[in-house]
Structures are given as structure tokens and as C-alpha cells.
C-alpha positions as CSV (number, residue, x, y, z in Angstrom):
1,M,0.0,0.0,0.0
2,K,1.4,3.3,-1.1
3,A,0.6,5.6,1.7
4,L,0.6,9.5,2.0
5,V,0.4,11.6,5.2
6,I,-1.2,14.9,4.7
7,I,-0.2,17.4,7.3
8,P,-2.2,20.9,7.0
9,V,-0.4,23.5,8.9
10,Y,-1.1,27.2,9.6
11,N,1.5,29.0,11.9
12,E,2.9,25.8,13.4
13,E,6.6,26.8,13.5
14,K,7.0,25.5,17.1
15,N,5.2,22.1,16.4
16,I,5.9,20.9,12.8
17,E,9.5,19.6,13.5
18,K,8.2,17.5,16.4
19,V,5.5,16.2,14.0
20,I,7.9,15.1,11.3
21,N,10.3,13.5,13.8
22,D,7.4,11.4,15.1
23,L,6.5,10.3,11.6
24,Q,9.9,9.3,10.8
25,I,10.2,7.3,14.0
26,H,6.9,5.5,13.7
27,C,5.8,5.5,10.0
28,K,9.1,5.4,8.0
29,E,7.3,3.6,5.1
30,C,4.8,6.5,4.6
31,D,5.3,9.4,2.5
32,Y,4.3,12.7,3.7
33,I,3.3,16.2,2.5
34,I,2.9,19.4,4.5
35,V,0.4,21.8,3.0
36,N,1.4,25.2,4.5
37,D,-1.7,27.4,4.4
38,C,0.1,30.8,3.9
39,S,1.4,30.8,7.4
40,N,2.8,34.2,8.6
41,D,5.1,32.9,11.2
42,G,8.4,31.1,10.4
43,T,6.7,27.8,9.2
44,K,7.8,28.3,5.7
45,A,11.5,29.2,6.5
46,L,11.7,26.2,8.8
47,C,10.3,23.7,6.3
48,E,12.7,24.9,3.6
49,R,15.7,24.9,6.0
50,K,14.8,21.4,7.2
51,N,14.1,20.4,3.4
52,Y,10.8,18.9,4.2
53,K,8.3,18.0,1.5
54,V,5.9,20.9,1.5
55,I,3.3,22.7,-0.8
56,H,3.3,26.5,0.1
57,L,-0.2,27.8,-0.8
58,P,-0.1,31.2,-2.1
59,V,-3.4,32.4,-0.3
60,N,-5.0,31.1,2.9
61,L,-7.6,28.5,1.9
62,G,-8.5,27.3,5.5
63,I,-8.5,23.7,6.6
64,G,-10.8,22.4,4.0
65,G,-8.8,24.1,1.0
66,G,-5.5,22.7,2.5
67,M,-6.8,19.1,2.8
68,Q,-8.2,19.1,-0.6
69,T,-4.8,20.2,-1.8
70,G,-3.3,17.2,0.0
71,Y,-5.9,14.9,-1.5
72,K,-5.3,16.2,-5.1
73,Y,-1.6,15.6,-4.6
74,A,-2.3,12.1,-3.4
75,Y,-4.5,11.4,-6.3
76,E,-2.2,12.6,-8.9
77,N,0.7,10.7,-7.6
78,G,-1.2,7.3,-7.3
79,Y,-1.3,6.8,-3.5
80,D,-3.6,4.0,-2.3
81,V,-4.1,5.4,1.3
82,A,-4.0,9.2,2.6
83,I,-3.8,9.9,6.3
84,Q,-4.9,13.3,7.7
85,F,-2.6,14.1,10.4
86,D,-2.6,17.5,12.3
87,G,0.6,19.7,12.4
88,D,0.0,20.9,15.9
89,G,1.4,17.8,17.7
90,Q,-1.8,16.4,19.0
91,H,-1.7,13.2,16.9
92,N,0.5,10.3,17.4
93,A,2.2,8.6,14.5
94,Q,2.4,5.2,16.4
95,Y,-1.3,4.6,15.5
96,I,-1.1,5.1,11.8
97,N,0.0,1.5,10.8
98,E,-2.9,0.2,12.9
99,L,-5.4,2.5,11.3
100,I,-4.3,1.4,7.8
101,K,-4.5,-2.3,8.8
102,K,-8.1,-1.8,10.1
103,L,-9.0,-0.2,6.8
104,E,-7.6,-3.1,4.9
105,T,-8.7,-6.1,6.9
106,E,-12.3,-4.7,7.6
107,Q,-12.6,-3.5,4.0
108,L,-13.5,-0.1,5.2
109,D,-13.2,3.2,3.2
110,M,-12.3,5.5,6.1
111,V,-11.2,4.9,9.6
112,I,-11.2,7.7,12.2
113,G,-8.9,7.9,15.2
114,S,-11.3,8.3,18.2
115,R,-10.4,9.9,21.5
116,F,-13.7,8.8,23.0
117,L,-14.0,5.0,22.4
118,T,-11.8,4.3,25.5
119,K,-11.9,7.8,26.9
120,E,-8.2,8.0,27.4
121,G,-5.7,10.8,26.9
122,F,-6.5,14.4,26.0
123,Q,-10.3,14.7,25.8
124,S,-10.4,18.3,24.6
125,S,-12.2,21.1,26.6
126,F,-15.7,20.7,28.0
127,M,-17.4,23.0,25.5
128,R,-15.8,21.1,22.6
129,R,-16.8,17.8,24.0
130,M,-20.4,19.1,24.1
131,G,-20.1,20.2,20.4
132,I,-18.6,16.8,19.5
133,R,-21.5,15.0,21.2
134,F,-24.0,17.1,19.4
135,F,-22.5,16.2,15.9
136,S,-22.2,12.6,17.0
137,R,-25.9,12.6,17.6
138,L,-26.9,14.6,14.6
139,L,-25.0,12.1,12.2
140,Y,-26.6,9.3,13.9
141,M,-30.0,10.9,13.4
142,L,-29.5,11.5,9.8
143,T,-27.2,8.4,8.8
144,K,-28.0,5.9,11.3
145,Q,-24.2,5.4,12.0
146,K,-22.6,6.1,15.2
147,I,-19.4,8.2,15.1
148,T,-18.0,8.8,18.5
149,D,-15.4,11.5,17.3
150,P,-17.0,13.2,14.3
151,T,-14.5,16.2,14.5
152,S,-11.3,14.1,14.7
153,G,-8.6,15.2,12.3
154,F,-6.9,11.8,12.5
155,R,-8.3,9.7,9.6
156,V,-7.2,7.3,7.0
157,V,-9.0,6.9,3.7
158,N,-8.5,4.5,0.7
159,K,-8.2,5.4,-2.9
160,Q,-11.8,5.8,-3.7
161,V,-12.5,8.4,-0.9
162,I,-9.4,10.3,-2.0
163,E,-10.8,10.7,-5.5
164,S,-14.1,11.7,-3.9
165,F,-12.5,14.4,-1.7
166,C,-10.7,15.6,-4.8
167,R,-13.9,16.6,-6.5
168,Y,-15.5,17.9,-3.2
169,Y,-14.2,18.7,0.2
170,P,-16.0,21.0,2.7
171,K,-14.4,24.4,3.2
172,D,-14.9,25.4,7.0
173,Y,-14.5,22.9,9.6
174,P,-14.7,19.8,7.2
175,E,-14.5,16.8,9.4
176,P,-18.3,16.0,10.3
177,E,-19.7,17.4,7.0
178,S,-17.1,15.1,5.0
179,I,-18.3,12.2,6.9
180,A,-21.9,12.9,6.1
181,A,-20.9,13.3,2.4
182,I,-19.2,9.9,2.1
183,L,-21.7,8.1,4.1
184,R,-24.3,9.3,1.6
185,Q,-22.3,8.0,-1.2
186,G,-22.3,4.5,0.4
187,Y,-18.8,4.4,1.7
188,R,-18.0,2.6,4.9
189,I,-16.6,4.1,8.1
190,G,-15.2,2.6,11.1
191,E,-13.4,4.0,14.2
192,M,-10.3,3.0,16.2
193,P,-9.2,4.2,19.7
194,V,-6.3,6.5,19.9
195,L,-4.5,8.7,22.4
196,M,-4.2,12.3,21.6
197,N,-2.0,15.0,23.1
198,E,-2.9,18.5,24.3
199,R,-1.4,21.4,22.1
200,V,1.8,22.5,23.5
201,S,2.5,25.6,21.3
202,G,0.5,27.9,19.3
203,V,-3.1,28.8,19.5
204,S,-6.2,26.8,18.1
205,S,-8.0,28.7,15.2
206,I,-11.3,27.9,16.8
207,N,-12.5,30.4,19.5
208,L,-15.8,31.0,21.1
209,G,-17.4,33.0,18.2
210,K,-16.2,30.6,15.6
211,S,-17.5,27.7,17.6
212,I,-21.0,29.1,17.6
213,Y,-20.6,29.7,13.7
214,Y,-19.3,26.1,13.5
215,M,-22.2,24.6,15.1
216,I,-24.8,26.5,13.0
217,K,-23.0,26.2,9.7
218,V,-22.0,22.5,9.8
219,S,-25.3,21.4,11.2
220,M,-27.1,23.1,8.2
221,A,-24.6,21.7,5.9
222,I,-25.0,18.2,7.1
223,C,-28.8,18.4,6.9
224,I,-28.7,19.6,3.4
225,D,-26.1,17.1,2.3
226,T,-28.5,14.3,3.4
227,L,-31.0,15.5,0.8
228,K,-28.6,15.1,-2.1
229,V,-28.6,12.3,-4.6
230,H,-25.3,10.8,-5.3
231,E,-24.5,11.3,-8.9
232,G,-21.2,9.3,-9.2
233,R,-18.2,10.2,-10.8
234,Q,-18.6,13.6,-12.6
235,E,-15.1,14.6,-13.6
236,E,-11.4,13.8,-13.2
237,C,-9.5,15.1,-10.5
238,H,-6.3,17.0,-11.1
239,Y,-3.7,18.7,-9.2
240,N,-1.8,21.6,-10.7
């Protein structure tokens, strides 16, 4: 299996070196690509100094645009598996091979690394846990599939989902909405327990105001998405 780790970053100068070192220790057989979403700190200079594999976006596209860039790169370069892996140090590379193995052995299309199956490790703040629980219930109500950690950014997908995400990937806070989209298309999703870390450096992009916007916008998008009819493959996916 040819696997690519996609690492979206925005102002992660203090974290990205730790993330790459973790990958090189625990997942040497995986390739990686950093998608630098127009950071205005020293992220770009650090990546170039360390000779990291990186795409520097010319304008800020947000997490959705950054991830879709990574998926297009994976598609164009023939990867069988893509792994979303945050650039802030909260994810642990030691779980990547287990996630890929579960994807293969259970013939799934996506496997999500969940904080809440065993409720160990960093569990996020109280307010965010309430939001996660809300999205979990909303997805179950609309799709009849229980996802315990729908906002997790630690996910593995197969080639078919890579191609689907090339054609469409939600722009803002995309994890719950993208889950709804691929469930609608008939893809199979599983979860696996993982331990996550608390952010050591930097500031999360989601504040109280954005959290409220997040809840409203994503809830509406998920509800609308369930009304869509899957039309199959419409166009080729290309990365330029």
C-alpha cells in the first residue's frame, strides 16, 4: 500500500519539527506532504531549512482547502491510502499503521482515530466535547451510523475516498460534513481508539465565536447534504 500522510499547517513553526520526527520514527514507510496554508510565522522558513516535503499555498484557503490540496496531490501521485495528520502535535504517528491495517482487514473506506472509544488521553475542553457529542448525535439521527469522534482530524481513507475528496471537500471545519458526504455515497466508516495530546505551542484557530458559527454552519450543511442524490463520478481530479 502506497501511503501519504497529509499535514495541514497554519503557523505551526514550534510544532512541525516534532510532528515530522514522530512520523519518521513510527511510520518510515509512509510518504508525507506538508500543506502550508499561507502561514505568517516562521513555518515556511523552517520547512525549507529542514528540506521538508511541502506545498506552500499562495493564499490562505482554510483547513478544507489545505486538505483538498493534499488529497489532489495524493490522487495525482497514485497513492492508495491518505492519512490526515494535524500539524500541531496532537496526533501520535504510532497509530497510523494500525489505522491502515483496520482499513484493509475490515474493507472500510475511512477509519477515524477516536478519543472517545476508550476515553483515555487528552479529551479536549468541556465546550468542545459538548459540540462533538452534538455532531455525533446529529450524524446518527441522519445516517444511522454512530461516530463517537466526528471532529477528529486523525483519519485514514482509501483510494476511492481520495478521489471523492478531490472533487468536493467542505471548506470550513470539514470533518463532520465530509463524514456525512461519504456516508451518503455509500462508503463504509469505522473507528479505532487512539490517544491524543494537548497542544503544547500555538493557539487553536477555533475560538468561542467561531465555535458558534461552526455549530450552525456545519449542522445546516450536514442536513442539506443528506438530501442530495449521489451522482457518481462527474469529472477527473487534477492537481496543478
